C-alpha positions, 0 to 999 in steps of 0.5 A: 660339292656340299659335304654330307653330315655324318649320321649315327643311324639310317633313315628310310630315305638313306636305306632306299638310296642304298638300294638305288646305288647298288649294282646288284643284290643277293636274292634268297628264295625257298627251293621247290623242285630243285635238282640238287637240294630238297624242297624248303632249302634256302637258295641264294642267287645274284640278281640285278634289281631296279628300284621303283619311284617309291623304293620297291625293287623290280626284278627281271628274271627268266622262267628258266631260272631256279629262283623264278620257279621257287617264287612261283610256288612261294612268293616270299623272298629276301634281297640283300644289298651290300654297302660295299657295292658302290663305295665311291657313293657311300655316305659315312656311317650309313653305307660303309664297307660292312653295311648291308640291308635286307629287304623281306617281301613277296614277288608279284608278277607285273606286266604294266608298262610303268614297271617295264619302263622303270626297269629299262631306265635303270638298265637300258641294256636289258632291252635286248632280252626283256621281251623274250617269252621266258622273261618277266618283270616282278615288283617286290611288295616290301614287308620289312627291312633290316639294316646293319651299318657295322658294329652296334649299328642297326635298324628295323623298319616295316614295309610301310616305313621303308616305302613312300606310299603317296607318290602316285602323282610323281609316278604319273608325272615322271615323263612330263618332268623329264621332258620339261627339264630337258627341253627348257632347263638344261642350264639349271641341270648343269648348275646343279651338277657343278654344285652337287658333284665333282663332274664337269658341268659342260658335258650336256647333262640331261635328266634320265629319271627322277624318284622320291629320293633323287634324280639320275643324269646322263650325257650322250658321251659313252665314256661318261657314266650316269650320275645320281644326285640325291634330294635333301628330302623326299618328294611325292608329287611333280610340284614337290620335285619342281620346288626342290629343283628350283631350290637346288638351282638357286643354291648353286647359282648363289654360290657362283655369284 
């Protein structure tokens, strides 16, 4: 597996990847009608976001939850992602045991099929309750990001710097890319797994999803969890994704030769 060089600070891609690898986040909202504290108090809760193709968090939350009522009155929120959430996938200097990222934004209710599908690709078990009448999807309009990587390491970005704002073509072509790779290029996926990870490449890996920063692969074996493979640089369109996948496959096969 290729080694990742150490960095002294975090790029926007690094921070999006940190979010994508996190299993959960802490959501901070402003209390409205809370049973225990007065209006205006900061209230923290745990949520399980999915991250959209461009890096925006997607939430699936219940109307019965305090934080949902708060967001309906005041859409502003903060989301805290911890670097210790998935240490086995941490990148040195960027995602450490003490690293944390705060996203500031506004929760916007979104009933589109694209947002629903994106969330369920990341969390398929949520399909059991996603269509309950009291549950709804919210996409977070990110306005700012603040990363702390440890003592003396920090970075502040605007929402426009954090998100990829020109990947509509990738969103529209997502399913076509997945179908094409799984129908015609399973051998290429296996070669990339062999080169980029420590996982066995003969487990029948298929592409589950793709985004501007990388792809998620899975197998039909219940004991084999999904894995994420990062791209060396962001992609914005299906043609970019095709080119980078060809390059990754060629590199893996050149090293095998």
